[in-house]
C-alpha positions, 0 to 999 in steps of 0.5 A, a space after each residue: 779757508 780764509 780767516 776774517 779780514 784783519 783790515 784796519 788792524 795793527 800787526 805788531 812784530 814779534 821779537 823773532 822777526 828780523 830785518 831792516 823793514 820789520 824788526 820791531 815794526 807796527 804795521 797798519 793793515 790797509 787791505 787783507 783778502 784772499 788776494 793777499 794783504 797790504 799795510 804801512 809800517 807806521 813806526 820806522 822813520 826814514 833816514 833817506 829823506 826829510 819832509 821838506 825835501 819830499 815836498 820840494 821834490 813833488 813841487 809842493 814847496 819851491 826850492 829855498 822856500 821855508 817851511 814856516 808857511 806850512 801849518 804847524 803839524 806839517 812842520 813836525 811831520 816825519 817821513 816814515 819807511 812804510 815797507 820794502 815795496 814801491 819805496 818811491 811812492 808816498 802813501 798818506 794814512 789820514 783821518 776820514 774828514 778828507 777824501 779825494 773822489 776816486 783817490 781815497 780808500 776808506 780803510 775803516 770808519 775813521 781812517 783813510 788812505 790816499 796816495 796822490 800829490 794832491 793830498 800833500 798840497 791840501 795838507 800844505 795849504 791847510 785844507 787837508 785832513 786834521 790828522 795824517 802820517 806819510 810813508 814811502 813804500 808799503 808792505 805787501 803779502 801774497 795770498 796766504 803769506 800773512 796767514 803763514 807768518 801769523 801761524 809761525 808766530 811772527 806777528 801779534 794783531 790788535 785793533 788799531 788805535 787812532 791816538 796811537 796812529 796820529 798822536 804818539 811819536 813814531 819811535 814810541 809806537 811799538 811799545 805803545 801798541 804792545 801796551 794796548 794789548 796789555 803785553 810787557 815787551 820783556 815777557 815776549 818770547 821769540 819761540 812759537 808754541 803750538 798746542 
């Protein structure tokens, strides 16, 4: 029996979850159904590429062009390591004030997902969404896999918070998401308990 969908919620890694992609990870779950789940890690900054370099790779900025012409929020934007799957592909999680027909997926009333170069151009030209974050790659789960991980005490879940998504610095999102739940990190145990 499939539990209710966790789409549009945060998954917060428990201390027992190790590895480069998921240790201390906060994942925004973009889809969750009986077919599996897909989400974006929103708190791991990529060490592989900077935002200006990415914009140059996709020809949004020309080689040698300075970021001074970009809107202020973009000048500070980090590229996030969204997960181990399809790491050469970009995903923009953004506010719902911007939509590309047939390219934008509404995850919730106020959060959308777009995975095209057009949104990067729109952001660079100041006509994109008011709030956005960019990941390379995503996290994916096969049918039943996420449910198994939840039963094995790998993740906590909570409602997503747009201010945490778009206003909190990536490196502070793990502690901030636990605080949303009223949890002190030092009180978390890596041992699963079953009644």
